N, C-alpha and C positions, 0 to 999 in steps of 0.2 A: 303729683302728675296726671297729665289728662290720658286716656287710650294711646297706646301708641302702635303705629302701624308700620307696616314693611310690606313692602312690594316684594316677590320671590319670581325672576324669569328664566329662561334658560329652554336648552332643546327639549327634545322629544324623548330619550334613552335614559335607560337607569344610570347612566353616568353623569347625567344633570339632576336627575328626578332626585335620586335616592338623597343626594348631599344638601339638596335643598331642604328636603324634608328634615335631614339631621339639624343644620342648623335652626330651624325652625323649632322644633324639639326643645334644644339649647334655649332658645329665647323665651319658650314658655315656662320654662322652668325658674327663668329670672323677672316675669310679669305673668304670675299664675292668675290667671284669669282676664288679664289687663294688658291685652296685645292681640292686634287686628292682622291677620296677614290676605294677600290677596297673590294669586299668583296670576301671569300674565303672560300667554305662549300662544303658539301656533295651534291649530289642528291635527293633534294626537291623539290615539286614544289609549297609550300608554299609560301617559303620564296623566291623563283623564282620570282613571280608574285611582293612580295611587294617589295624586295631590287631592284626589276628593276623599278616599280613606282615610287621608291624615288630615280630612276636617277643613281644607283651604278651600275659599269660595275661588273660582278662576275666572278670566276674561279671556277674549280671542283678540289677534290681530293679524295682520297678512304679514308673511315674511318672505321676501325672497332669499334664492340661495345662487350664488354665483357658483356656477360648474367650471373646471379647468378645463373644456374642452368645448367646442364649439355645438351650441344648440340655440334653437329657435326660443328653448324655451327662458333662456339668459333675457333675451329681449322682453318676455313677458314678465318674468321675476323682476325686471330692473322697475318696472311699474309699481309694483307691489310694495316698495318699501317705502316712496312717499304716503300712501295709504295707511300703509301700518303706522308710519309716525303720527299721523295725523290721529289714528284710533288710539295709539300710546298715550299721546297728550290728551284726550277727551277721557279714558280710564283714570289717570293720574291725577286729572284737575278734581275728579268728584271723589276720589280715593283721598288724594294730597297724603303719602306714607311721609313718615319723619326719613327712612334709608332706602334704599334700592340695594339688592343684593342678586347679581347676576352672574350667572354659571355658563355664558358664554353659548355661542349658538348663534344662527340667523336670528332667533325669534327675540334674544338679548338686544339685537342692536337697536330697534327702533325705541324699546323701553327705556333704556340708556342713553340716548338722546335725547328723547323726551324728558328725561331727568335732569339731565344737564342744564335742558333751557329753563326747567322750574328752580335750579339750584337745590335739589334735593342731593344731599349725599350719597356717594355710589360706591360700594364694593364688588370686586369682581373675583372669581375664583376662578383658577385652571387647574385643572385634575392631572392631566397628562405631562410627560415627560418634554414632551414639542407643544410648544401654546398654539391654540387653534387662531384661527386668522380673525375672527369675531374678537376675541380679546385683545390681540395685539390693536385691534384698530381701536377697541375700548377703552384701551389704559389711557387713552388719551383726555378721555374724560372721566376717568374715575380718580376717587382720592386714595383708594386705598387699592392692595392687589395682593393676593394670596396664592399659593401654590403648592402643588402636593409635591414636585420634583425637583433637588436642587438645579438640575439640568435647565430649568425652564427660567432659571435668572436673568439669562441671558437676552430674554425677548422682553424686559419689563424695564424701566427707570428704576434702579437698586434703592433709590430713596423712599419710595412709596411699596416695595415689595417686600414681603416675608413669606417665611416657608411656615407651615402650618400643618402639609399631609392635606390627605382627604377626609373628609367627616364619614362616618359610617352610622350606620344605624344600630342604636344600642340594643336592639332585639338579636341582632345576629351573635351579640357575646353570649345568650342565655339560650341556647340548643341544646337538646336533650339526646343523648345517643339512642338509651331505650326505648323513650317516646317514638322516635324516628323511626327505628327497627320495627316496633309495632304499625306504626302510621302507614309505611312504605311496605311492609309485609318482608322484610330482608331478615337475615341473621347476622349475628352479631361474630358468630362464629367464622366466615369466611371473608375475605378482602373484599371492598365494595370501591367501584370506581363512579366518580360523579364526574358525567359530562356538563357542563356548565356554561353553555353558550350566550351567558348576557340575558339581558330584560327581553330581548327580541329573539331568540333562540338564534344558531347558526349554522345554516346549510352545508358549510363544508365540513363541520363536524359532525354533522346528523349523517353525511355520507359515508363516512371513513369510518365512522363507528359502527355501522352498519354492514360495513364490508367484514370486519373481523368481531361482530358480534358472537357468531358459532362459536369462534375460535376461543373467545374470553370465556361463553359459556360451561366449554367443555373443560376449562383450567378452575372450575369453581369461582371463575372471577365473578360476581355481583354488577349489574349496572343499574344506575340510577340517572337517566336521562332528562335532562330538561330541554325537549324539541322546539320550542316557540308553537306561537300559537299556530300559524301557519303550515306549519308543516307536521303536525301533531296526525291529522288523519291517515297521510300519506306513511307517515312511519308504521302506524299500528298494522296497516293493511299489509305492508312491506315485511313486517316481524312473523304474522298471521301467514304468510303466504310461503315464511320459509318454513312453517311447521312449527313456530317456537309460540309457547303459550304465555301471554301476557301477566308479568307475577310470579306464577309458577316455577317457571323456568329459571329464575333469579335477575329477569330483566323488567323495569320498572321506567316505562317513560311517562313524562309528563307536561303538558302543553307549556305551564306557567307555576311559577313557585314563588306563593306570597312570603314575604319577608319571614315569617316563623318556621315556615317549612325549610326556607334558604338555610336558617339558621341550626335546625335543627339536623337537616340533610351535613353540614359541615360539621357538626360533632360525630357525625356517624361515622362518615366514607372515612376511606383507606389514604385516594390519591384524587385528585382532582385534574378532568381534560377541560382546561377553561380558556376562552377568548382571553387577550389580554388588554382590555377597557379598565380607565382607572378605578371605576370601583369595584370592579369584581378583584383585581389584583388587592384593593385595599379592604375587601371582605376575607381573601385570603390569609392576609397578613397579618389582621386580627385574631383571628383564629388558628394562625399556624400549620397551617395546613399545605402540605407538600402537591406541586403541579406540576404539571406540561402544560404550557403557554403555546397557545396559536394565534400569531397575529393576525388582525382582518388584513386580508390585500387590500390594497385600494382605499384605506382609511384616511381622511382628509389629513394630509401633513404628514402622513405616515407615524401617527402618536402612536398605535400600537406596538409596531414594532421597535420604538425606540424605549416603551415603557417594559415590554418584556426583558430587551437588552439591559435594560438598567437595573432589573431584578437579577437576571441569568449574571450580571460579572458580579454580583456578592453570592453567589453559590445558592440563592435562593427561588430557585426555579429551574426546569430545562425547557429550552425552547426548541420547537419543530417550526418550520416554515409551512406554510399552507401548501406551497410549491410539494413538499417534501410528506406531503401525509399517504404515503402508500401504504397501504396495509400492514407489509412485513416490516417496516420501522418503526409505524405506530405501534404495533402488539410487542413488538423487541423492547421498546422501552417502558411501555407500561409493565411487560412482565418482570423487567429487570429494577424497576422502582419499588413494584409492589413484592418482591423479593428479597429489598434492603431496608430493613427498618430503621438501622443507625443511619442510613442517606436520608431517608424520608425525614426521619428526624434532625439533621444538621441542617435541612433543605428548609422544614419550617422554622426554625430557630433564626434563620439567616433573611426569611421574607417577613419577618416580625420586623425588622430595621424599617421596613415602610409604612409601620402602623403607628399613626399618631394618636394617640388616645384621647388629647384633650384638643384635635382638629376643629371640630363642631364648636366646643366651648370659645378658642379661640378667636374664630370669626365674629362667633355671636357677641365677643368682647369688643370687638371694633364695631360694629351696629350699634352696641349696648352704649358706648362712651358717648359716641354721636348725639345719642339722645339729651346729655346730660350739659350740652355746650350748645343747646336751641339749634340744634338741627346742623350746625358749622362741623365738619371734621377739621377743628385744629389742631389737633395731634393726628400725628398719622399713626396708621393701624401698628407699622413698627416701634411707635414711642410705647403707646397705651400695651404691647405684647411685653415688652420689657417691665415697663412701670409695675406688673403685676405682680413680681417676685419682690420686688421691695414695699408692697402694702403690707407683708406678713410680718407681723411683729414676735412672734415666736415659730419658730421653724424645726421641725425634727429631721436628722438625718442617718439614713438606714446605711452601713456601710460607711461611717465616718472616717475610717482610719484610713479609707485610699489616700493616696496623694492626691490628686485632685479635690477630692470629697473634702480632706483638711483644709486643703488652700480658700477653698469655697465657704467652709466652717469661720474658718478667719477674717477674710473679708466680711461675712454678713455680721460677725459677731463686734466687727471693730467700726459698721454702721450703725450699730445700737441694738442689732437682732438677738432676741434668746436662743441659742441654739443648744440642742440637746443631740444624741446620737446614740447609735449603738453598733456593736461590730462583734467579731470573735476575740477570743482571750489571747491570741498570739499577737505578741511584741512586735511592734514594726517603730521602723525611726521616727513615726507619725506622733506616738505617745506621747512624746517627749513636748510636741509644738504644741498638743489639744492642753498637755497638763499647764504647761508656760501661760497659756491664753485663758486658763480658767473655765474650758468646756467641757461641760460633766458628757459622761457618756457611760454607757452600761456594756459591760463584755459577755453577751449574749445577744441571741435575737430571741423576742418574744414581743406579742402583741400588749403585753402590760405595759412595755417599755415607752409606748406613745401617750406623752402628756396629755391629759385632759384639754390644756390651755394651747395645743399644737392648731394653727391657722392653716400649714401646710407641711407636705412630706418630702422629702428630696431623697433622692436611692441610688444606689451605686448601681451602675449596668452590670457588674458580677452578678448579681443576685437576679433570681427571679421569683416569681408569685408560686409557682410551683414546689421550691426547696426552700422557700425562707418565708413562714409562718406569720413573721411582723410585717414582710411587704403584703402578702396576702390579705391582712388584718388592714394596711393603708388603704388598699384598693376599696374593700368592702366600707372604709370607713365614712364614704363621702366628702373627706375631706380632697380638697387639691393635692394633686400625686404630681412629681415631676422628677424625669430621671436627670443625674448629673449632667450629660452636655442640653437637655431641655434647660433647666434652669439658667446654667452658663450662656445659652443660648439668648435669655431673657437679657442677661446682665450684659451681652455685648450687642445688645439695639440701644444701652445708654450711654455708651460714650462712644469715641471713634476709635473700635479696635484694632490692636497690633498683634494678629496670631502669628504665631512662629511654629510651622510646623514642617513635617518632616520625619524620615527613619530616626536620622540620627541629631545631635545638639540641639534637640528641642529646648531642653531645661536650661543648661549654661546660657545660652542666645536669650531667651527670654528674660532668665536672670539679671544678665549685664545689659540688654536692652532699658530694663526696667531702672536701675540701678543708674544706667547712664542719663537716662530722664530725669530722673529725681535729683540727681548729684546737678542738670541744667537746670532745676528749678522749676520744671515741668509738673510737679505733685502727682503721678500716672495711680492708679491703680493698676492691682496685678495678681495675678494666679500662676502660679509656678508649683511645678512636681516636685520639689525639695525643697528642702531648708534653706534658704540662702544664708551664709554665714556675715554677711554684713546688717542681716535685718534679724535674726533668732526666730526666723520662720518662714514661710512661704507664700505669703501674699500679702498685698499694701491695698489699702484703702486711701486714695489721695483724692483732692478736690479738683485735679485738672481733669481735663477733655480725654485724656486716653487712657484705654485698658490693653494693657499686656495679657496678651493671653497665651499659656502653654497649648497647643490646640493638637490634643492627642486624633488618630487617624482610625485608632480600632472602634470595631462595629461602627464606622463610618459617623464617628459624631461630630467630624466636621460638618454636615450637613445640616446643624442644629445652627451653628454660628454664622454672624453677620459681622464679615470682615469688612475692613477699612482698608487696610494695610497688611499686608503677608510679607513674612520671610519664611522660604521654602529652603531647608539645608540641602538636603538629600532625599532621594527615594527608591531605596533596594528592597523589594520585596520582603515583606514581613508579616505576621500574623496568620501562618496560614490557617488555622481555625476559623478563621472567618472569610479573609481572601482564597479563595483556591488558588488563583494563580495570578503572576506577575500583573495581567491587563487587568484585574479586576481591583486591583492594589492602587495601578497608576491611576484610576477612571475616576476614584474618590478625590484625590489633589487636582485633577483637571477639572472636575465639577466645581471644588474648593475656588479656585483662583479664577474660574469663569466668573465668579460672584462678584469678584471686588469689581465699585462702581468704576464709571468711567475717570471720576475724580480722585479714585485713591491710588493705593500704589503695591507694584510687587517686586521684591528683591529677593532673588534667585541666584543659585550656584551656578553661574555657567560652566563649570569646569564638569558637571556631571551631565552627559547627554541625554539619561531622562528627566531631570529636572528640565535641560535647555527646552526637550521635546515638550512638556505638558506647560511650560512659560507660554507657549505660542497660543493657547487657549483663553488666556487673562487678555482684557478688553481696557486694559489701563494703562498708567505709567509704568514702565518696566527699566529695573536698573538691575544690571548684574554685577557678579563680583567673582573673583576667583584666581586662582594663580598664574592661569596661563594668557595667554595673549587675545585679545576681543573683550576682556572683562572690562567693565566701568570702570569699576574699585578692584585693582590689581596689587596683589600681594606682591613685595620684592624684597629681597635681601633680607631673605628669613633667617634667624641665629636661634636654634632651639638652645633651650636653658640649660645648664650643666651644674649638678650636681656634686655636693664632697658629702663626707662622713656625716654623723649625728650632729645636730642641733643648725642644720642648713635648709632643711626640709620646708621649715615656712617664710625662707628666704627667695624662695622659687621665683624667677624671674627669664623672659622671653622675649625677644625683639624682633619688630619687621618693621618694613616700610609700605607706605600704600600710595598706589598715585590715583588721580582722577581723572579722566579723559586727559591723558598724557600729563595732567598737571601732578606733582610731586606734593605730597599731602604731609608729608615727614613721616619720621618714626613712631613707632608707638608701642610701649612697653607693658607687659600683661605677666600679670602672676599665676599663669596657667600654664602649664605643659600640652606641647605637642601643636602639629601644625594644623590639626582641624581645629583645635582652640583659636589659632589667628584667624582662620576660615571665620570662625561662629563671629570674631571681633570685626572680620570686614564687612559681614552683613549688619552686624548694630551700626558702622560707621557709616555704611552706604545709606540708611533708614533714619540716621539720627540729622546728617546731612541732607536728605531730603525733607527732612522738620525744620529746616534751616537753624541747626544748632551749631554752638561756635564750636571751631575743630579742638582748639586748645581745651574746652571745659570736656570735651569727648576725650581726647589724651590723658585727662586728669583721673577723670571718671576711670577708664581702664585702668589705671596705675594703683588705682585704690580698690578695685575691686578682687575679694579674697576667695571667688567662688563657691561652691555649691556644697553642701553637705553630699556624700555617698557617689560624687564625680572628683577622682582622682585624689579625694580629699585623705590628709595625711592626719592617721590618728595618734600615734605616737613612736615609741620604741620600745625593745626587749634585746636588753644581752647585745645593744648594739645593732641591732636588726632592726631598718626601719619598717612599718607597718603604716600600709595603704587600703584605702575602701574603695572601690569603684563600681557603679551599677551597669556597665558594660555588660550585655546579652544576646546580642546578636553579632553573628560572627563579623562583621567589617568594624564594628564598635569593641571587640574583643583585640582586632588586629591593629586600629587604631592606637587604644588605649596602650597595651603593650609597645609598639614601636616608642611612643613616649617614654614610658620608663626606661626603656634601652636606650634611648639618647640621653636620658637623664644621668641615670648607673650605666657605662659602660663598661665596666671594670666588676659589678656587683653580681650576685648569683640573684635570679630572678624566680622566684619561688609563686607558684598561682595555685590559689583555691577556687576553684571554679563549680558554681550550683548553676545547672542549666536551668533554663524557666521553657515550660509548657513541655508536653510530650508532642503535638505538634511541629512547634517550632524547631525542638531536638532532631525529630527523625526528616523533616524537609531539608531542613540544613546540615544536616549531619558530615556530608565530605566538607561543606566550609568550615564547620567546628573546627573540625579537624586540623585543618592546615592555618588556622588562626593564631596559634599559639608559637611561632616561630619563635618571635622572640625570647620566648621564656625558658627559662634554663630546667624547670620541675613544675609539673602540672598534677593537682589532685583535684578529684573530680566526686564531689558529691551528688546524691542522687537527686533525681529531677523533680524540679519543685512545681508541681501542677497548678498550686493555688486553687480559688474557688473556680477555675474557668473548667479544670479536669481532675478527676481522679487517677486515671491510669492510661497507658497508650502501648504501642507496639514496639517501643522503643524504649531501650535503658544507656545509664550512666556509662554501663559496662560497653556498652556498644561503643560508646565514643572514645572510651579507653584503648579500647583495640585497634579502633581505625589510628588513633593518634600514633601508636605505638606499632605499627605498620610503617608508617612513615620513619619515624624515630624510635625504636625499640627500646623499653624502660625509660622513657620518658614521662609516661602518664601512670594513675593508678587511679583505682578507684576508693573511695574511703566513705563509706556509709555512715558511719559514728562519726560524729563531729566531737563528742568526747573525748573517742581515743585520738583523733586527730591533734585537736587543741593538746594534749600532753606530749603526743609526741613533737609536736613543733616547739613547743617550750625546750624539749630536752635536747634539740639538734641544732636550734637556731642561733645565728653567731654575728660577728661584727659586717660581713661582707653580703648577708642577705639582706634584700627587698622582698616583704612577704606582700599579695596583694589577694584580698578577697573581690572575687569579680562574678557578677552577678544580681538579677531580680528578685531573689527570695532574701531569706533572713541569715544569707552567709557573714552579713559585717557583724555578725554577733561574734565569731570568730575574733576577727581582728580587735573588736573592741575589750575583748576578753585576755588578749596578748599582750596587749599593749600598755602601758601606763599613761594612760590617757594626759594629755598636755593641761 
């Protein structure tokens, strides 16, 4: 191949320049010594220095700026645009690149238009939560669009848009705290505040910090301050006039930080006070540094405010509006965060959700693949990204026993990929699935587990590099490393993805949907979070065009997926360890459904006010289902199943009728209990009808579906007692599950063994949990199952027992010993009992030990 050429273009700030350099670095790795770059932009000093330092030659074009207020400059700038366009045509003619990568801004406009005229492939990237006006315009000419925030999807055509995140300079990850302390003459023994106003500085931050600087220093808080070149002299003069000595007092101002200095500073400091520019947030996310974000007032499209609040919605930062930068509130917030190490740690971890380590490589892949097809982007970037995973023939999976990880392993294995893995020695229901599929794994974490033949590594987001030596070795290996949601996100771009999301009912609904499509002859692929009894596994690898995906919202995994169709079952606040409040939890669903393309579909439960409100943000075909008037697919004549004694547990059958737009579709039978499962089936019916499937075939599929493991699963019997297991671990799930059991067995004694899951969930919903066992006769509570997420917390199972017994004395008991509980149950159970194990931990082992499995 001849030497490859790429034109880079963008604005004058670090938010444009740094990602351009990061992508150029990634491309250089693919073409060592064989790629040429040319930067074409306006006349800015900042990007000139950075681009030149990166070894990239530059050319200038005139650019016009359209101001959102009356100005005579708008008239002058109008005439600059055609001149800049002619200049861009000239530069491109003599350089004639293989592709153009544009970061937006006025400087990109003439370059992209000229490239479009020459039919040069164009890829644009937007860094912010709200797309810039230039990129919105240029999207009509670009073949591919990469975005950094899920909320930006709504501004661009879905079929050529991919979520990549913001590219981050790799030097940012190589900071060294001791080196930084020596360089800046600061001590590691005292807290350090880093005032980071972005590449050009921030006057408002400078002024606010100067007001509180004496108080900060009095509290032994050191301050490292990027002032901006224009402000440095004035700030130094003001500090000296106040009688403070630069450096000796613990205050270090500097006009501008080079990339290695920024990296060292972020490794050193305790807290960051920063603008909310996209690149600044990306670098904070990459280093997991707690921050106070101050959005720039008057920023174009208000993108900094949207960036900041997207981060804050997940608990990743504290936001202070510029108008609220009074000295008292700013000082109080800084002091509060510096005094709470645990809160800073949590904020840093949640901020990491905005770090996409492969962002530069993903964009570079789009550019690189264009070269191999003679400069024609035959494949959209979406397809290029999704195909990357299927290129690997040997994949190693860290945390392979997770429900989603096991399903992904099964799907890849069925595609002919050699899969290996590792996990803890703890027994999960997924052990049997992996063994049945002959997938080899080791029950410990060790860098030696990674096979020399591995071409890529996928890891569960339960684990981090800091606490998992095998994962740390994976990132250091130089191999491509993907998180579970990133890997599934790639697969979701290969097919038309039908994602089932919501707080409750995801597993049953996605399994029933996949089974219905399979029964209808569509041969779908599927990834489901539990073993499906009809499949003897939890994944399908079909040749059809659909991928059915159980889409988990935890850690905002939804941000990685590319849905064509979505079923939204319910939205009740959950995962308080990641989502600090109900609003942040609902926001991830709003962002997700907003990304459904206009030709796609959203099926949602209109009985829920939360769900109905979120559905308003979708811009596609919307279909409602539910029990209440107004639902497009409405359940009527619901008849709960009734149960007898031993021998009838596998004959479960409930019936319900459905009307569609006032047309009676008939009565459906379902071998699942509970009104919530009738709703799940109505969702599947609505989507299948939208896909033009025959209602009679759907009816037959419902009748043959036998459910999933750990969802109202009949395990067996002991001494005439019926024994069941269920995954319910949220108060609403517990309530709905036990209501279904009471409907089935109105005259039997319901004895429940509950395993609370995570300390944060138990604490946040303690009162709700205490009131969710109304249908049970007896409740036995095991110790809280913290899993890999948590080791301890400020709540206990005894707290839950006490609260249950406050309402109904003697109903609940704390039973920390599984062995003692199993022995006691074996001695006391009888024909009138229904034993139910509930929870997301290993409580299922008790029901399996008690039962004589059928």
